[in-house]
C-alpha positions in Angstrom: 0.0 0.0 0.0 1.4 3.4 -1.0 2.5 5.5 1.9 1.9 2.8 4.5 4.8 0.8 6.0 4.1 -2.9 6.2 6.0 -4.5 9.1 4.3 -7.9 9.3 5.6 -9.6 6.1 7.2 -13.0 5.5 10.8 -13.0 4.2 9.6 -14.5 0.9 7.0 -11.8 0.5 9.5 -9.1 1.3 12.0 -10.3 -1.3 9.2 -10.4 -3.9 8.3 -6.9 -2.9 11.9 -5.7 -3.3 12.1 -7.2 -6.8 8.9 -5.6 -7.9 9.6 -2.2 -6.4 13.3 -1.9 -7.3 13.7 -4.0 -10.4 10.2 -3.7 -11.8 9.3 -7.4 -12.2 7.8 -10.1 -10.1 9.9 -13.3 -9.7 8.2 -16.6 -10.0 9.3 -18.7 -7.0 10.1 -22.4 -7.7 10.5 -25.2 -5.2 14.2 -26.2 -4.8 13.6 -29.8 -5.8 11.9 -28.7 -9.1 14.8 -26.4 -9.9 17.5 -28.9 -9.0 16.7 -31.1 -12.0 17.0 -28.3 -14.6 20.1 -28.1 -16.7 21.7 -24.8 -17.8 23.9 -24.3 -20.8 27.2 -22.4 -20.1 29.3 -20.9 -22.9 32.9 -20.7 -21.7 34.1 -19.2 -25.0 35.2 -22.6 -26.4 32.3 -25.0 -26.1 28.9 -25.3 -24.5 28.2 -27.7 -21.7 25.3 -28.3 -19.4 25.3 -28.6 -15.6 22.6 -29.2 -13.1 21.5 -26.1 -11.2 22.1 -28.0 -8.0 24.6 -30.8 -8.8 24.2 -34.2 -7.0 26.3 -34.9 -3.9 29.2 -37.2 -4.6 30.7 -39.8 -2.3 34.0 -37.8 -2.4 32.2 -34.7 -1.1 30.7 -36.8 1.7 33.9 -38.6 2.7 35.8 -35.3 2.9 33.3 -33.7 5.2 34.2 -34.5 8.8 34.4 -33.1 12.3 38.0 -32.0 11.9 37.4 -29.9 8.8 34.2 -28.4 10.2 35.9 -27.6 13.5 38.8 -25.9 11.7 36.3 -23.8 9.7 34.3 -22.8 12.8 37.5 -21.9 14.7 38.8 -20.0 11.6 42.0 -22.2 11.8 43.5 -21.5 8.4 46.7 -23.4 9.4 44.7 -26.6 10.0 42.7 -26.1 6.8 45.9 -25.7 4.8 47.3 -28.8 6.5 44.3 -30.8 5.6 44.2 -29.6 2.0 48.0 -30.2 1.5 47.5 -33.7 2.9 45.1 -34.4 0.1 41.8 -33.5 1.7 39.4 -31.8 -0.6 37.7 -28.7 1.0 35.0 -28.9 -1.6 32.9 -31.1 0.7 29.4 -31.3 2.2 27.2 -33.3 4.4 24.3 -35.5 3.3 22.0 -32.5 3.4 24.2 -30.6 0.9 25.5 -28.2 3.6 29.0 -27.2 2.6 31.8 -25.3 4.2 
């Protein structure tokens, strides 16, 4: 409503409001599981390839995610993270829910 401040608004509604008022268009929200199966074409200047919007979790990502690497991140222990990486540990890892570092 013009001239009236709305303070009781869900975060989703607020984001939609910002898009409409600042950028001039209304986004169409999509459920994450619906979007995760779409492929997008990327042009890197040489060839085109497709990737999933949300790529599937690999066993390598799961096996590299552990208490030691999470603790080093939470503690902002760059020395430990470097040591883990130099020892062959991939820091491109996540848990079974897709939560990454």
